[in-house]
C-alpha angles and dihedrals in degrees: 000000000000132000106234096178139358103310093348116119136179139185119202101165101092133081115265124013126014110239134211143191132204122204113226134168088257096050138270124340108202124209113211124328133254116261100235124058094231090054091048091054091048090048092052089050092049092049092048089056091063104024119045123226131022120308112276098201140008117206118203114207092189139014095229114121094246089063100041111024098103098034091117091059093055113036140353094212107077125178119198146146114285091248091063097073096064090049091050092049090061094053133078137163095283092053088051091053091052091049093046091049089053089052095040109029090180096050112154124243094247091055091048090054093046092048094047089061094053122106126191118266099238113217117253090189121043133175135185104203116356136006132186117198115198111200128163111272118246 
């Protein structure tokens, strides 16, 4: 993880989406989630080392599995575009395993089992064009 600006962090070393975190006065705002469960747990640990408390929001920039698959391991409060929810409704853990296997043909059995238990983090806040989030400054 690197700090690319004051209180702005990113991780680009995992398969799938790049992820980010913003430090606010209320806690961390996460941007997307790592694709594999072990990476999500490591990401949460890395973020907690620089931003105290649990994440307060997770913003999905896309509905593709590599951006959302481990949302439920990171934060219950997900923000996403309104078109994301229908896509999430059609997915479950088995679909995620199939997608991950397509991405990682040599995926290990432990990862398959972890992925099969995942469920999408359904957005509690959706928007269709613009959204302004007002959080306490750090």
